[in-house]
Backbone as ProteinMPNN parsed JSONL, in Angstrom:
{"seq_chain_A": "MRAEDVLIGRDEVVRIHLDRLDELLRTARPGVAEAVQASLSLRFLFDGALNRAAHDHNQPLTIPVPDVEGIPLDQALFFACGGYVLGGVSVAPHYTYREPGRNSPHRAQFDRQVAASPRAHSLREVRLGQFGSQPCLCLLGETLTREATIRYVANKCGGAHHGDDVAKFNRVDRLLTQVGHVLRLNGDGLSAVFLETLGTAWFLLRASSVEALRASLLA", "coords_chain_A": {"N_chain_A": [[0.846, -1.2, 0.0], [0.537, 2.171, -0.865], [2.031, 5.137, 0.606], [0.44, 7.386, 0.328], [-2.053, 6.299, 0.238], [-2.753, 5.512, 2.726], [-4.764, 6.076, 5.536], [-3.888, 7.338, 7.93], [-0.645, 7.728, 9.201], [1.35, 5.359, 11.138], [3.24, 6.465, 12.886], [2.15, 8.991, 13.415], [-0.248, 8.336, 14.694], [0.676, 7.011, 16.991], [2.078, 9.12, 18.153], [-0.076, 10.854, 18.688], [-1.497, 9.399, 20.654], [0.436, 9.221, 22.713], [0.783, 11.934, 23.252], [-1.769, 12.489, 24.149], [-1.91, 10.99, 26.522], [-0.049, 12.437, 27.984], [-1.398, 14.9, 28.224], [-3.587, 14.079, 29.792], [-2.356, 13.347, 32.199], [-1.429, 15.773, 33.021], [-3.612, 17.023, 34.013], [-5.162, 18.807, 36.661], [-6.319, 17.36, 38.794], [-6.288, 14.293, 38.275], [-8.728, 11.849, 37.486], [-11.441, 9.49, 37.352], [-12.394, 9.841, 34.694], [-10.054, 10.55, 33.306], [-8.503, 8.268, 33.755], [-9.963, 6.28, 32.417], [-9.816, 7.173, 29.745], [-7.04, 7.103, 29.472], [-6.587, 4.354, 29.636], [-7.504, 3.397, 27.188], [-5.733, 4.559, 25.322], [-3.324, 3.465, 26.273], [-3.784, 0.741, 25.912], [-3.879, 0.556, 23.11], [-1.231, 1.365, 22.503], [0.28, -0.609, 23.83], [-0.431, -2.852, 22.43], [1.304, -3.303, 20.362], [1.809, -1.136, 18.704], [3.469, 0.891, 19.791], [5.942, -0.392, 20.148], [6.521, -1.037, 17.474], [6.744, 1.494, 16.304], [8.946, 2.455, 17.731], [10.887, 0.656, 16.855], [11.009, 1.325, 14.14], [12.243, 3.764, 14.338], [14.666, 3.129, 15.346], [14.934, 3.119, 18.127], [15.523, 1.841, 21.123], [13.331, 0.676, 23.656], [13.11, 1.232, 27.041], [11.741, 1.062, 30.281], [11.345, 2.681, 33.408], [10.523, 0.925, 36.287], [8.798, 0.116, 39.327], [10.557, -1.927, 41.61], [9.428, -4.859, 42.701], [10.357, -7.163, 43.66], [10.761, -9.65, 46.087], [8.768, -8.713, 47.76], [6.049, -9.996, 49.539], [3.719, -10.621, 47.713], [1.92, -12.639, 47.088], [0.837, -13.249, 49.472], [-0.667, -11.144, 50.234], [-3.675, -9.505, 51.13], [-4.446, -7.275, 49.833], [-2.797, -5.192, 47.493], [-1.415, -2.289, 46.169], [0.601, -0.775, 43.798], [1.647, 1.927, 43.55], [4.001, 4.699, 43.852], [4.165, 6.756, 42.06], [3.315, 10.062, 40.778], [0.471, 12.054, 40.888], [-1.391, 14.771, 39.855], [0.271, 16.423, 41.331], [0.511, 15.094, 43.734], [2.014, 12.587, 45.628], [1.648, 9.132, 45.237], [1.651, 6.599, 47.392], [2.958, 3.23, 47.912], [0.612, 0.638, 48.773], [-0.347, -1.673, 51.211], [-2.096, -4.514, 52.412], [-2.293, -6.887, 54.805], [-3.37, -9.92, 56.39], [-3.939, -9.335, 59.655], [-2.944, -10.791, 62.596], [-3.758, -11.372, 66.103], [-1.89, -9.899, 68.862], [-0.72, -11.912, 70.384], [-0.831, -14.096, 68.807], [0.277, -17.109, 67.175], [0.857, -16.611, 64.555], [1.787, -14.093, 64.389], [4.485, -13.406, 63.985], [4.883, -14.037, 61.31], [3.244, -12.112, 60.079], [4.601, -9.783, 60.875], [6.96, -10.126, 59.438], [5.98, -9.919, 56.843], [5.158, -7.224, 56.759], [7.632, -5.989, 57.208], [8.896, -6.608, 54.836], [7.748, -4.981, 52.984], [8.194, -2.238, 51.357], [8.009, 1.342, 51.887], [8.673, 3.032, 49.921], [9.573, 2.536, 46.593], [12.444, 1.113, 44.968], [13.701, 1.629, 41.643], [13.846, -0.116, 38.523], [15.122, -0.649, 35.218], [13.269, -1.859, 32.519], [12.328, -3.724, 29.571], [9.678, -2.849, 27.243], [7.715, -4.91, 26.979], [8.199, -6.399, 29.313], [7.576, -4.456, 31.158], [4.782, -4.216, 30.892], [4.085, -6.656, 31.981], [4.6, -6.5, 34.651], [3.646, -6.706, 38.121], [1.001, -4.697, 39.41], [-1.171, -4.57, 41.003], [-2.622, -6.468, 43.648], [-4.972, -8.813, 44.561], [-6.447, -10.461, 47.068], [-4.307, -12.273, 47.158], [-3.893, -12.819, 44.468], [-2.163, -11.694, 41.729], [-2.297, -8.827, 39.577], [-1.224, -7.787, 36.464], [0.258, -4.859, 34.923], [-0.574, -4.629, 32.26], [-2.836, -6.319, 32.253], [-4.501, -4.937, 34.008], [-4.899, -2.517, 32.622], [-6.232, -3.497, 30.351], [-8.528, -4.475, 31.545], [-9.789, -2.115, 32.534], [-10.118, -0.729, 30.102], [-11.858, -2.465, 28.835], [-14.121, -2.581, 30.586], [-14.939, 0.047, 30.71], [-14.639, 1.22, 28.245], [-15.222, -0.494, 26.21], [-13.284, -1.722, 24.697], [-12.239, -4.59, 23.739], [-11.409, -8.094, 23.316], [-12.969, -11.194, 22.386], [-11.904, -13.375, 23.835], [-11.143, -12.312, 26.215], [-13.12, -12.215, 28.119], [-13.567, -14.12, 30.232], [-11.352, -13.648, 31.857], [-11.836, -11.013, 32.653], [-14.2, -11.345, 34.088], [-13.258, -12.794, 36.27], [-11.579, -10.897, 37.482], [-13.528, -9.031, 38.172], [-14.919, -10.459, 40.16], [-12.941, -10.687, 42.129], [-12.511, -7.978, 42.75], [-14.979, -7.328, 43.837], [-14.976, -8.91, 46.129], [-12.827, -7.855, 47.579], [-13.486, -5.163, 47.861], [-13.953, -2.533, 50.012], [-11.286, -1.736, 50.476], [-10.245, -0.793, 48.18], [-10.273, 1.891, 47.608], [-8.166, 4.466, 47.785], [-7.14, 7.121, 47.976], [-7.777, 10.581, 48.963], [-9.891, 11.369, 47.358], [-11.341, 9.134, 46.969], [-10.771, 7.516, 44.797], [-10.717, 4.596, 42.898], [-8.244, 2.069, 43.266], [-7.728, 0.625, 40.983], [-8.143, 2.436, 38.906], [-6.241, 4.32, 39.682], [-3.82, 2.886, 39.368], [-3.858, 2.465, 36.65], [-3.494, 5.092, 35.694], [-1.025, 5.484, 36.899], [0.579, 3.681, 35.491], [0.654, 4.938, 32.993], [2.06, 7.204, 33.8], [4.63, 6.218, 34.552], [5.422, 5.242, 32.054], [5.583, 7.577, 30.417], [7.58, 8.981, 31.689], [9.876, 7.694, 31.065], [13.1, 7.928, 29.725], [13.685, 6.906, 27.218], [11.203, 6.887, 25.961], [10.661, 9.583, 25.899], [12.676, 10.344, 24.104], [11.786, 8.985, 21.84], [9.362, 10.316, 21.373], [10.329, 12.802, 20.633], [11.573, 12.093, 18.24], [9.341, 11.382, 16.75], [8.212, 13.798, 16.26], [9.926, 14.963, 14.55]], "CA_chain_A": [[0.0, 0.0, 0.0], [1.312, 3.396, -0.955], [1.877, 6.023, 1.768], [-0.666, 8.328, 0.121], [-3.314, 5.577, 0.365], [-2.982, 5.218, 4.147], [-5.566, 7.121, 6.182], [-3.009, 8.062, 8.84], [0.551, 6.934, 9.465], [1.486, 4.832, 12.489], [3.963, 7.431, 13.716], [1.253, 10.059, 13.854], [-1.203, 7.789, 15.656], [1.414, 6.795, 18.24], [2.319, 10.445, 18.739], [-1.353, 11.352, 19.215], [-1.815, 8.703, 21.902], [1.393, 9.635, 23.739], [0.434, 13.311, 23.621], [-3.011, 12.448, 24.928], [-1.55, 10.55, 27.871], [0.612, 13.575, 28.621], [-2.452, 15.847, 28.578], [-4.392, 13.518, 30.883], [-1.577, 13.387, 33.432], [-1.247, 17.169, 33.413], [-4.836, 17.49, 34.65], [-4.89, 19.182, 38.055], [-6.711, 16.249, 39.671], [-6.712, 13.183, 37.414], [-9.724, 10.993, 38.119], [-11.991, 8.372, 36.595], [-12.444, 10.16, 33.26], [-8.685, 10.502, 32.777], [-8.049, 6.876, 33.791], [-10.634, 5.553, 31.34], [-9.217, 7.582, 28.479], [-5.661, 6.604, 29.451], [-6.592, 2.908, 29.39], [-7.693, 3.159, 25.76], [-4.471, 4.862, 24.653], [-2.315, 2.494, 26.701], [-4.044, -0.549, 25.268], [-3.428, 0.67, 21.722], [0.226, 1.419, 22.466], [0.83, -1.883, 24.287], [-0.764, -3.919, 21.485], [2.336, -3.413, 19.334], [2.069, 0.101, 17.966], [4.606, 1.616, 20.36], [7.161, -1.14, 19.819], [6.809, -0.917, 16.039], [7.232, 2.849, 16.055], [10.296, 2.541, 18.279], [11.767, -0.099, 15.949], [11.176, 2.105, 12.916], [13.133, 4.896, 14.633], [15.881, 2.593, 15.973], [14.928, 3.608, 19.503], [15.184, 0.804, 22.107], [12.456, 1.174, 24.718], [13.202, 0.708, 28.401], [10.847, 1.814, 31.152], [11.618, 2.508, 34.837], [9.373, 0.308, 36.949], [9.096, -0.25, 40.718], [11.066, -3.283, 41.833], [8.613, -5.488, 43.753], [10.99, -8.434, 44.008], [10.912, -9.87, 47.527], [7.543, -8.355, 48.475], [5.195, -11.204, 49.553], [2.445, -10.26, 47.104], [1.003, -13.774, 47.113], [0.247, -13.329, 50.811], [-1.37, -9.889, 50.505], [-5.092, -9.368, 50.834], [-4.525, -6.207, 48.842], [-1.562, -4.453, 47.216], [-1.405, -1.343, 45.053], [2.027, -0.501, 43.664], [2.024, 3.311, 43.831], [5.323, 5.114, 43.424], [4.05, 7.764, 41.013], [2.777, 11.353, 41.218], [-0.711, 12.478, 40.134], [-1.889, 16.055, 40.334], [1.201, 16.966, 42.316], [0.44, 14.309, 44.964], [2.675, 11.285, 45.533], [0.819, 7.98, 45.594], [2.547, 5.634, 48.035], [2.513, 1.834, 47.868], [-0.376, 0.279, 49.785], [-0.343, -3.103, 51.516], [-2.983, -5.015, 53.458], [-2.114, -8.292, 55.139], [-4.224, -10.373, 57.475], [-3.214, -9.055, 60.895], [-3.393, -11.599, 63.736], [-3.613, -10.756, 67.415], [-0.508, -9.742, 69.346], [-0.212, -13.167, 70.96], [-1.066, -15.176, 67.852], [1.495, -17.729, 66.641], [1.087, -16.111, 63.201], [2.203, -12.69, 64.446], [5.831, -13.261, 63.425], [4.731, -14.022, 59.86], [2.719, -10.793, 59.728], [5.676, -8.807, 61.044], [7.88, -10.307, 58.304], [5.308, -9.369, 55.666], [5.233, -5.765, 56.844], [9.032, -5.586, 57.056], [9.303, -6.818, 53.445], [6.882, -4.142, 52.156], [8.792, -0.9, 51.466], [7.141, 2.506, 51.707], [9.102, 3.665, 48.66], [10.206, 1.532, 45.745], [13.546, 1.384, 44.062], [13.274, 1.429, 40.259], [14.747, -0.804, 37.595], [14.748, -0.454, 33.827], [12.867, -3.085, 31.831], [11.778, -3.523, 28.238], [8.255, -2.534, 27.262], [6.938, -6.116, 27.256], [8.352, -6.709, 30.74], [6.851, -3.418, 31.887], [3.375, -4.59, 30.923], [3.875, -7.874, 32.762], [4.924, -6.259, 36.055], [2.468, -6.584, 38.981], [0.694, -3.381, 39.973], [-2.239, -4.793, 41.978], [-2.801, -7.83, 44.143], [-6.282, -8.949, 45.182], [-6.59, -11.753, 47.734], [-3.2, -13.132, 46.782], [-3.758, -12.953, 43.019], [-1.587, -10.46, 41.189], [-2.73, -8.322, 38.285], [-0.153, -7.049, 35.808], [-0.124, -3.552, 34.381], [-1.339, -4.81, 31.026], [-4.146, -6.872, 32.593], [-5.289, -3.86, 34.616], [-5.276, -1.613, 31.538], [-7.238, -4.166, 29.53], [-9.771, -4.546, 32.325], [-10.427, -0.794, 32.53], [-10.531, -0.433, 28.733], [-13.025, -3.292, 28.543], [-15.276, -2.236, 31.413], [-15.347, 1.449, 30.566], [-14.496, 1.726, 26.894], [-15.646, -1.48, 25.223], [-12.151, -2.16, 23.874], [-11.893, -5.932, 24.205], [-11.526, -9.234, 22.424], [-13.86, -12.191, 22.971], [-11.251, -14.284, 24.775], [-10.828, -11.607, 27.455], [-14.288, -12.14, 28.994], [-13.382, -14.913, 31.445], [-10.383, -12.954, 32.701], [-12.488, -9.842, 33.233], [-15.15, -11.816, 35.093], [-12.484, -13.153, 37.458], [-11.181, -9.644, 38.127], [-14.74, -8.486, 38.787], [-15.202, -11.184, 41.412], [-11.928, -10.308, 43.11], [-12.772, -6.606, 43.171], [-16.163, -7.352, 44.693], [-14.613, -9.499, 47.415], [-11.926, -6.959, 48.309], [-14.393, -4.074, 48.206], [-13.688, -1.214, 50.574], [-9.871, -1.343, 50.528], [-9.793, -0.367, 46.858], [-10.287, 3.35, 47.436], [-6.986, 4.76, 48.587], [-6.784, 8.514, 48.218], [-8.822, 11.394, 49.553], [-11.031, 11.494, 46.453], [-12.011, 7.852, 46.862], [-10.548, 6.939, 43.474], [-10.354, 3.187, 42.96], [-6.848, 1.753, 42.962], [-7.652, 0.156, 39.602], [-7.958, 3.634, 38.095], [-4.963, 4.914, 40.057], [-2.707, 2.147, 38.778], [-3.899, 2.745, 35.215], [-2.818, 6.377, 35.526], [0.366, 5.293, 37.284], [1.27, 3.031, 34.373], [0.918, 6.009, 32.02], [3.08, 8.091, 34.381], [5.943, 5.579, 34.406], [5.746, 5.161, 30.632], [5.962, 8.875, 29.869], [8.798, 9.463, 32.338], [11.035, 6.96, 30.54], [13.902, 8.753, 28.819], [13.591, 6.342, 25.87], [9.933, 7.324, 25.391], [10.865, 10.999, 25.593], [13.468, 10.408, 22.878], [10.926, 8.556, 20.738], [8.418, 11.408, 21.09], [11.075, 13.825, 19.877], [11.764, 11.578, 16.88], [8.055, 11.393, 16.055], [7.929, 15.189, 15.883], [10.917, 15.411, 13.553]], "C_chain_A": [[0.885, 1.255, 0.0], [1.03, 4.308, 0.238], [0.682, 6.944, 1.606], [-2.032, 7.659, 0.245], [-3.667, 5.266, 1.821], [-3.731, 6.385, 4.785], [-4.713, 7.998, 7.088], [-1.828, 7.164, 9.168], [0.648, 6.496, 10.915], [2.198, 5.813, 13.398], [3.026, 8.499, 14.264], [0.256, 9.558, 14.893], [-0.525, 7.57, 17.009], [1.669, 8.131, 18.937], [1.046, 11.008, 19.36], [-1.673, 10.704, 20.557], [-0.849, 9.076, 23.023], [1.106, 11.06, 24.205], [-0.826, 13.338, 24.474], [-2.747, 11.984, 26.355], [-0.911, 11.692, 28.654], [-0.428, 14.598, 29.082], [-3.261, 15.358, 29.776], [-3.653, 13.62, 32.214], [-1.328, 14.805, 33.919], [-2.515, 17.773, 34.02], [-4.568, 17.75, 36.13], [-5.22, 18.059, 39.027], [-7.204, 15.1, 38.81], [-7.664, 12.249, 38.156], [-10.194, 9.898, 37.191], [-11.959, 8.655, 35.094], [-11.056, 10.042, 32.629], [-8.171, 9.059, 32.736], [-8.676, 6.063, 32.668], [-10.012, 5.905, 29.997], [-7.779, 7.082, 28.36], [-5.621, 5.122, 29.128], [-6.721, 2.6, 27.903], [-6.415, 3.443, 24.976], [-3.396, 3.845, 25.013], [-2.53, 1.15, 26.021], [-3.573, -0.521, 23.821], [-1.9, 0.618, 21.649], [0.852, 0.081, 22.83], [0.579, -3.01, 23.286], [0.166, -3.955, 20.278], [2.703, -2.125, 18.644], [3.308, 0.827, 18.48], [5.913, 0.917, 20.028], [7.52, -0.993, 18.342], [7.333, 0.468, 15.704], [8.665, 3.008, 16.552], [11.293, 1.816, 17.368], [12.039, 0.692, 14.677], [12.157, 3.257, 13.111], [14.422, 4.453, 15.331], [16.034, 3.087, 17.407], [14.547, 2.472, 20.459], [14.354, 1.406, 23.243], [12.744, 0.464, 26.027], [12.432, 1.646, 29.314], [11.256, 1.612, 32.598], [10.366, 1.989, 35.529], [9.74, -0.011, 38.392], [9.529, -1.709, 40.831], [10.297, -3.891, 43.005], [9.157, -6.857, 44.134], [11.155, -8.533, 45.517], [9.703, -9.462, 48.347], [6.596, -9.553, 48.418], [3.799, -10.933, 48.996], [1.43, -11.398, 47.178], [0.348, -13.963, 48.476], [-0.598, -12.106, 51.15], [-2.859, -10.027, 50.211], [-5.291, -8.304, 49.764], [-3.179, -5.51, 48.736], [-1.822, -3.537, 46.041], [-0.01, -0.763, 44.979], [2.408, 0.927, 44.041], [3.382, 3.655, 43.266], [5.332, 6.185, 42.356], [3.415, 9.027, 41.596], [1.617, 11.726, 40.301], [-1.232, 13.784, 40.705], [-1.023, 16.676, 41.401], [1.235, 16.201, 43.628], [1.1, 12.951, 44.745], [1.727, 10.19, 46.009], [1.756, 6.894, 46.118], [2.054, 4.213, 47.808], [1.534, 1.551, 49.01], [-0.386, -1.238, 49.954], [-1.39, -3.398, 52.583], [-2.724, -6.504, 53.616], [-3.083, -8.65, 56.264], [-3.458, -10.229, 58.796], [-3.766, -9.89, 62.042], [-3.25, -10.817, 65.041], [-2.165, -10.74, 67.871], [0.092, -11.053, 69.829], [-0.414, -14.355, 70.027], [0.254, -15.789, 67.4], [1.826, -17.263, 65.224], [1.594, -14.663, 63.191], [3.579, -12.47, 63.808], [5.772, -13.232, 61.901], [4.22, -12.671, 59.387], [3.809, -9.736, 59.826], [6.694, -8.908, 59.898], [7.274, -9.732, 57.023], [5.419, -7.849, 55.633], [6.661, -5.292, 56.606], [9.502, -5.701, 55.612], [8.527, -5.94, 52.471], [7.334, -2.685, 52.251], [7.777, 0.21, 51.228], [7.52, 3.313, 50.47], [9.865, 2.607, 47.864], [11.526, 2.036, 45.161], [13.059, 1.051, 42.652], [14.308, 0.627, 39.493], [14.217, -0.637, 36.188], [14.414, -1.8, 33.192], [12.374, -2.73, 30.426], [10.26, -3.357, 28.321], [7.402, -3.759, 27.583], [7.007, -6.516, 28.717], [7.6, -5.699, 31.603], [5.371, -3.779, 31.997], [3.093, -5.795, 31.787], [4.21, -7.709, 34.24], [3.643, -6.149, 36.892], [2.253, -5.136, 39.423], [-0.435, -3.466, 41.003], [-2.188, -6.238, 42.435], [-4.11, -7.872, 44.915], [-6.409, -10.361, 45.741], [-5.545, -12.753, 47.261], [-3.003, -13.33, 45.295], [-3.282, -11.634, 42.434], [-2.195, -10.128, 39.833], [-1.584, -7.502, 37.7], [-0.665, -5.698, 35.334], [-0.97, -3.723, 33.121], [-2.732, -5.364, 31.316], [-5.062, -5.808, 33.197], [-5.777, -2.891, 33.548], [-6.394, -2.232, 30.696], [-8.583, -4.238, 30.257], [-10.503, -3.205, 32.285], [-10.932, -0.454, 31.129], [-11.776, -1.226, 28.355], [-14.265, -2.811, 29.285], [-15.824, -0.855, 31.079], [-15.279, 1.962, 29.135], [-14.892, 0.752, 25.816], [-14.539, -1.997, 24.338], [-11.69, -3.532, 24.341], [-11.982, -6.935, 23.065], [-12.377, -10.28, 23.137], [-13.205, -13.067, 24.017], [-10.866, -13.608, 26.082], [-11.926, -11.758, 28.513], [-14.075, -12.894, 30.294], [-12.414, -14.238, 32.406], [-11.034, -11.76, 33.394], [-13.483, -10.244, 34.304], [-14.436, -12.183, 36.382], [-12.045, -11.909, 38.213], [-12.375, -9.011, 38.82], [-15.033, -9.147, 40.124], [-14.205, -10.797, 42.5], [-12.175, -8.902, 43.642], [-13.959, -6.55, 44.122], [-15.822, -7.872, 46.076], [-13.743, -8.554, 48.246], [-12.657, -5.696, 48.758], [-13.754, -2.815, 48.732], [-12.221, -0.809, 50.543], [-9.387, -0.802, 49.19], [-9.701, 1.133, 46.694], [-9.252, 3.954, 48.384], [-6.775, 6.232, 48.898], [-7.99, 9.306, 48.705], [-10.051, 11.559, 48.681], [-11.809, 10.188, 46.328], [-11.852, 7.199, 45.507], [-10.069, 5.5, 43.612], [-8.892, 2.989, 42.589], [-6.687, 1.226, 41.548], [-7.443, 1.345, 38.658], [-6.615, 4.297, 38.407], [-3.801, 4.211, 39.365], [-2.694, 2.263, 37.254], [-3.18, 4.055, 34.916], [-1.337, 6.262, 35.879], [1.184, 4.629, 36.191], [1.599, 4.056, 33.288], [2.039, 6.915, 32.505], [4.474, 7.491, 34.213], [6.37, 5.537, 32.939], [6.272, 6.494, 30.105], [7.23, 9.432, 30.498], [10.054, 8.736, 31.857], [11.8, 7.834, 29.554], [13.82, 8.227, 27.387], [12.29, 6.758, 25.192], [10.0, 8.811, 25.059], [11.641, 11.16, 24.288], [12.632, 10.003, 21.66], [9.935, 9.671, 20.384], [9.098, 12.523, 20.302], [11.274, 13.38, 18.431], [10.464, 11.628, 16.082], [7.656, 12.792, 15.608], [8.819, 15.67, 14.744], [10.374, 15.275, 12.12]], "O_chain_A": [[1.843, 1.366, 0.765], [-0.056, 4.27, 0.815], [-0.01, 7.259, 2.574], [-3.053, 8.34, 0.346], [-4.772, 4.804, 2.104], [-3.368, 7.545, 4.591], [-4.787, 9.226, 7.037], [-2.001, 5.965, 9.389], [0.116, 7.15, 11.813], [1.812, 5.981, 14.554], [3.104, 8.863, 15.437], [-0.053, 10.261, 15.855], [-1.089, 7.907, 18.05], [1.498, 8.256, 20.15], [1.091, 11.58, 20.449], [-2.077, 11.39, 21.496], [-1.271, 9.232, 24.169], [1.175, 11.359, 25.397], [-0.929, 14.127, 25.414], [-3.311, 12.539, 27.299], [-1.197, 11.887, 29.835], [-0.349, 15.103, 30.202], [-3.583, 16.139, 30.671], [-4.255, 13.943, 33.239], [-1.047, 15.018, 35.099], [-2.494, 18.911, 34.489], [-3.833, 17.002, 36.774], [-4.48, 17.83, 39.984], [-8.411, 14.942, 38.627], [-7.43, 11.904, 39.314], [-9.439, 9.428, 36.339], [-11.543, 7.802, 34.31], [-10.913, 9.492, 31.538], [-7.483, 8.672, 31.792], [-8.003, 5.249, 32.036], [-9.715, 5.016, 29.198], [-7.345, 6.683, 27.279], [-4.72, 4.669, 28.421], [-6.115, 1.648, 27.412], [-6.046, 2.683, 24.081], [-2.638, 3.411, 24.146], [-1.574, 0.498, 25.603], [-2.938, -1.467, 23.355], [-1.343, -0.099, 20.818], [1.839, -0.329, 22.22], [1.294, -4.012, 23.289], [-0.161, -4.582, 19.27], [3.781, -2.015, 18.061], [4.109, 1.324, 17.688], [6.89, 1.571, 19.664], [8.693, -0.842, 18.0], [8.262, 0.606, 14.908], [9.497, 3.619, 15.882], [12.401, 2.3, 17.138], [13.169, 0.725, 14.192], [12.824, 3.678, 12.165], [15.176, 5.281, 15.843], [17.133, 3.43, 17.842], [13.362, 2.166, 20.595], [14.641, 2.502, 23.725], [12.636, -0.759, 26.117], [12.463, 2.865, 29.145], [11.498, 0.474, 33.0], [9.281, 2.55, 35.372], [10.885, -0.374, 38.662], [8.937, -2.6, 40.221], [10.486, -3.494, 44.155], [8.501, -7.62, 44.843], [11.639, -7.596, 46.153], [9.611, -9.825, 49.52], [6.36, -10.081, 47.331], [2.811, -11.007, 49.726], [0.23, -11.16, 47.314], [-0.589, -14.749, 48.615], [-1.181, -12.035, 52.232], [-3.257, -10.585, 49.189], [-6.173, -8.409, 48.912], [-2.506, -5.267, 49.738], [-2.385, -3.958, 45.031], [0.519, -0.301, 45.99], [3.38, 1.133, 44.768], [3.868, 3.012, 42.336], [6.384, 6.498, 41.8], [3.028, 9.054, 42.764], [1.761, 11.716, 39.078], [-1.486, 13.886, 41.905], [-1.521, 17.378, 42.282], [1.926, 16.619, 44.557], [0.781, 12.249, 43.786], [1.089, 10.315, 47.054], [2.558, 6.341, 45.366], [0.871, 4.001, 47.542], [1.623, 2.155, 50.079], [-0.429, -1.987, 48.978], [-1.554, -2.636, 53.535], [-2.912, -7.284, 52.682], [-3.552, -7.778, 56.995], [-2.46, -10.913, 59.024], [-4.923, -9.724, 62.427], [-2.682, -9.725, 65.061], [-1.323, -11.466, 67.342], [1.296, -11.271, 69.692], [-0.19, -15.499, 70.422], [1.247, -15.077, 67.255], [2.936, -17.485, 64.739], [1.804, -14.079, 62.128], [3.803, -11.448, 63.159], [6.522, -12.491, 61.266], [4.715, -12.138, 58.394], [3.924, -8.882, 58.946], [7.224, -7.893, 59.445], [7.98, -9.129, 56.215], [5.737, -7.263, 54.598], [6.885, -4.315, 55.891], [10.406, -4.975, 55.197], [8.63, -6.127, 51.259], [6.893, -1.969, 53.15], [6.817, 0.046, 50.474], [6.763, 4.178, 50.03], [10.698, 1.882, 48.408], [11.694, 3.227, 44.898], [12.114, 0.28, 42.486], [15.502, 0.689, 39.785], [13.011, -0.5, 35.981], [15.176, -2.759, 33.31], [12.046, -1.578, 30.141], [9.64, -3.682, 29.334], [6.465, -3.665, 28.375], [6.004, -6.924, 29.303], [7.056, -6.048, 32.651], [4.778, -3.662, 33.068], [1.977, -5.952, 32.282], [4.116, -8.668, 35.005], [2.66, -5.566, 36.435], [3.206, -4.436, 39.768], [-0.631, -2.538, 41.787], [-1.76, -7.122, 41.693], [-4.333, -7.063, 45.816], [-6.471, -11.334, 44.99], [-5.847, -13.917, 46.999], [-2.025, -13.959, 44.892], [-3.913, -10.592, 42.618], [-2.554, -11.011, 39.054], [-1.038, -6.625, 38.368], [-1.867, -5.432, 35.345], [-1.972, -3.029, 32.944], [-3.707, -4.934, 30.7], [-6.262, -5.788, 32.922], [-6.94, -2.487, 33.562], [-7.378, -1.567, 30.37], [-9.64, -4.078, 29.647], [-11.706, -3.164, 32.031], [-12.045, 0.05, 30.976], [-12.646, -0.725, 27.643], [-15.331, -2.652, 28.69], [-17.03, -0.621, 31.157], [-15.807, 3.034, 28.841], [-14.905, 1.102, 24.636], [-14.809, -2.647, 23.328], [-10.849, -3.636, 25.233], [-12.547, -6.662, 22.006], [-12.491, -10.254, 24.362], [-13.853, -13.469, 24.983], [-10.317, -14.258, 26.972], [-11.691, -11.46, 29.684], [-14.372, -12.362, 31.363], [-12.622, -14.249, 33.619], [-10.809, -11.526, 34.582], [-13.605, -9.563, 35.322], [-14.946, -11.918, 37.47], [-12.126, -11.862, 39.441], [-12.25, -8.507, 39.937], [-15.355, -8.473, 41.103], [-14.582, -10.602, 43.655], [-12.061, -8.659, 44.843], [-13.941, -5.806, 45.102], [-16.309, -7.352, 47.08], [-13.9, -8.463, 49.463], [-12.476, -5.221, 49.88], [-13.085, -2.098, 47.988], [-11.935, 0.388, 50.581], [-8.232, -0.392, 49.076], [-9.105, 1.608, 45.727], [-9.425, 3.958, 49.602], [-6.283, 6.567, 49.976], [-9.087, 8.764, 48.843], [-11.136, 11.853, 49.184], [-12.833, 10.145, 45.647], [-12.702, 6.408, 45.099], [-9.127, 5.219, 44.354], [-8.369, 3.666, 41.704], [-5.613, 1.362, 40.963], [-6.652, 1.262, 37.719], [-5.933, 4.779, 37.503], [-2.902, 4.865, 38.837], [-1.634, 2.169, 36.636], [-2.358, 4.126, 34.002], [-0.492, 6.876, 35.227], [2.348, 4.973, 35.984], [2.696, 4.042, 32.731], [2.876, 7.348, 31.713], [5.398, 8.18, 33.78], [7.536, 5.768, 32.619], [7.295, 6.531, 29.423], [7.892, 10.277, 29.895], [11.169, 9.124, 32.205], [11.205, 8.414, 28.646], [13.88, 9.01, 26.439], [12.266, 6.961, 23.978], [9.452, 9.246, 24.046], [11.306, 12.01, 23.462], [12.751, 10.597, 20.588], [9.702, 9.934, 19.204], [8.495, 13.113, 19.405], [11.159, 14.185, 17.507], [10.48, 11.886, 14.878], [6.857, 12.952, 14.686], [8.511, 16.649, 14.064], [11.073, 15.605, 11.162]]}, "name": "protein", "num_of_chains": 1, "seq": "MRAEDVLIGRDEVVRIHLDRLDELLRTARPGVAEAVQASLSLRFLFDGALNRAAHDHNQPLTIPVPDVEGIPLDQALFFACGGYVLGGVSVAPHYTYREPGRNSPHRAQFDRQVAASPRAHSLREVRLGQFGSQPCLCLLGETLTREATIRYVANKCGGAHHGDDVAKFNRVDRLLTQVGHVLRLNGDGLSAVFLETLGTAWFLLRASSVEALRASLLA"}
C-alpha cells in the first residue's frame, strides 16, 4: 500500500496517543475520566504500535518500573504498587495483610510481611513487554499485571476488548467485589484500579527512551 493511500501513518497515531496521555496526566486532579481515556491509549500502544514505532526509529524502549521483588504479594489481601505522582500528589505503595492478634502464633509471619513491604520503591529499567507484565495490583493473593489492569479498565469502561478476554475480566470483577472497601486509597475515593492505570501512564511517559521517541516522532 502506498503512503498516500494510508488514512493516517502509524507514527502520527502513536504520537497522538502519547500526547493524549501527557495531557491527561497534566490534569490538576486526574480521576476516573482521565483513567478511562488513558486505558484506551495504553491498550493501543501496548498492542504493538509503540514497539513498532520505536523499531522504525531505531529507539530501544526501556521503562523505569518499581522493583517489587521480595515483596510477599502472594500473601497480601490487597496491594497497590504506587510510586508515582498524580496532580502533584505522591501515591505511596499500599499493603494489606491479614493481621493476627498480638499473641497469635502467626504474628511473626505478619511482622515479616510488613518488614518486606517498602514505603518507597527502588526502580529498575525493563523492556516494554516486561513493563506490561509487572504486577501493579494484588487482590486476595492474586496479582494483576499492568497490562491486565489496563485491559480490564478499557473493557469495562471503553468497550475495547476481544472475545477471549471475557473470562479474565469476570475473574477480576469477582476479586474486586470481594476486596471491596480497601480499593479506594486517596482522599477522592478513586479506585486503585484507576490509580494504577494512571500510574502506568506516568511511568511510561517518564522513561527517557519514550521521551526520545516522542522527539523523533515530531521530527
